C-alpha positions as CSV (number, residue, x, y, z in Angstrom):
1,X,195.1,39.8,99.7
2,X,192.3,42.0,98.1
3,X,192.7,39.9,94.7
4,X,192.5,36.6,96.5
5,X,189.3,37.5,98.5
6,X,187.6,38.8,95.2
7,X,188.5,35.6,93.5
8,X,187.7,33.0,96.3
9,X,183.9,34.5,96.1
10,X,183.9,33.2,92.5
11,X,185.2,29.8,93.5
12,X,182.8,29.4,96.4
13,X,180.1,30.2,94.4
14,X,181.0,27.7,91.9
15,X,181.6,25.1,94.7
16,X,177.9,24.3,94.3
17,X,177.2,21.9,91.6
18,X,173.8,23.5,90.6
19,X,175.6,26.8,90.5
20,X,178.3,25.2,88.3
21,X,175.8,23.8,86.1
22,X,173.8,27.2,85.8
23,X,177.2,29.0,84.7
24,X,177.7,26.0,82.1
25,X,174.0,26.9,80.9
26,X,174.6,30.5,80.5
27,X,177.8,29.8,78.7
28,X,175.6,29.3,75.5
29,X,173.8,33.1,75.9
30,X,171.3,34.7,77.8
31,X,168.5,32.9,79.5
32,X,165.1,33.9,81.2
33,X,165.1,32.6,84.9
34,X,162.0,30.6,83.9
35,X,164.3,28.6,81.4
36,X,166.8,27.7,84.0
37,X,164.1,26.9,86.7
38,X,162.7,24.2,83.9
39,X,166.2,22.4,84.0
40,X,166.3,22.0,87.7
41,X,164.0,20.6,90.6
42,X,164.0,23.6,92.8
43,X,161.7,26.3,93.9
44,X,161.7,29.8,92.5
45,X,163.1,31.1,95.9
46,X,166.1,28.7,95.8
47,X,166.8,29.4,92.2
48,X,166.7,33.2,93.5
49,X,169.2,32.4,95.9
50,X,171.4,30.5,93.6
51,X,171.6,33.4,91.2
52,X,172.0,36.1,93.6
53,X,175.0,34.6,94.8
54,X,176.3,34.1,91.3
55,X,175.3,38.0,90.8
56,X,177.1,39.0,93.9
57,X,180.1,37.1,93.1
58,X,180.2,38.9,89.6
59,X,179.8,36.1,87.2
60,X,176.5,36.6,86.1
61,X,174.5,39.8,85.3
62,X,170.6,39.8,85.7
63,X,168.4,42.5,83.9
64,X,164.5,42.9,84.4
65,X,162.2,42.8,81.3
66,X,158.4,42.9,82.5
67,X,158.0,40.2,85.4
68,X,161.0,37.9,84.2
69,X,164.8,38.4,85.0
70,X,167.1,37.5,82.2
71,X,170.6,36.2,83.2
72,X,173.8,36.2,81.3
73,X,177.7,35.8,82.1
74,X,179.8,38.8,82.7
75,X,182.6,38.3,80.2
76,X,184.8,40.8,81.9
77,X,184.4,38.9,85.3
78,X,185.1,35.7,83.6
79,X,187.9,36.8,81.7
80,X,189.5,38.0,85.0
81,X,188.6,35.0,87.0
82,X,190.4,32.7,84.2
83,X,193.4,34.9,84.3
84,X,193.7,34.6,88.1
85,X,193.5,30.9,88.0
86,X,196.4,30.9,85.5
87,X,198.4,33.3,87.4
88,X,197.8,31.2,90.9
89,X,199.0,27.9,88.8
90,X,202.0,28.8,87.0
91,X,205.4,29.3,88.0
92,X,206.4,33.0,87.8
93,X,208.9,35.5,89.1
94,X,206.4,37.5,91.3
95,X,204.8,34.5,92.9
96,X,204.2,35.0,96.7
97,X,206.3,31.8,97.2
98,X,209.4,34.0,96.2
99,X,208.6,37.0,98.8
100,X,211.4,37.6,101.2
101,X,211.1,35.7,104.3
102,X,213.2,35.3,107.5
103,X,211.9,31.9,108.3
104,X,215.0,29.9,107.2
105,X,217.6,32.6,108.1
106,X,216.4,32.6,111.6
107,X,216.5,28.7,111.5
108,X,220.0,29.1,110.5
109,X,221.3,31.6,112.9
110,X,220.0,29.5,115.8
111,X,222.0,26.4,114.9
């Protein structure tokens, strides 16, 4: 359950089109907050909110330099998220659908 909770935070963060666009922008490399702000019609506080969510879910890292914050993608987190998505969308031996269940056995016994 823990791995699902961790990754659903990422997908929830990406559920906002502007945050998805920010991640797309950062795929080209580190950007200053002011450069991201130039691309969107939003206030500084709104951008800060979006960046906070992206940082909290682990997709983005921020570093301060002077009065500016520079953002970049967290490659390790991106890699783990890609792997998680591949895992949950592919047929595999250890899929949760293959876990033992008594559901059908109980139905058969009641007939």
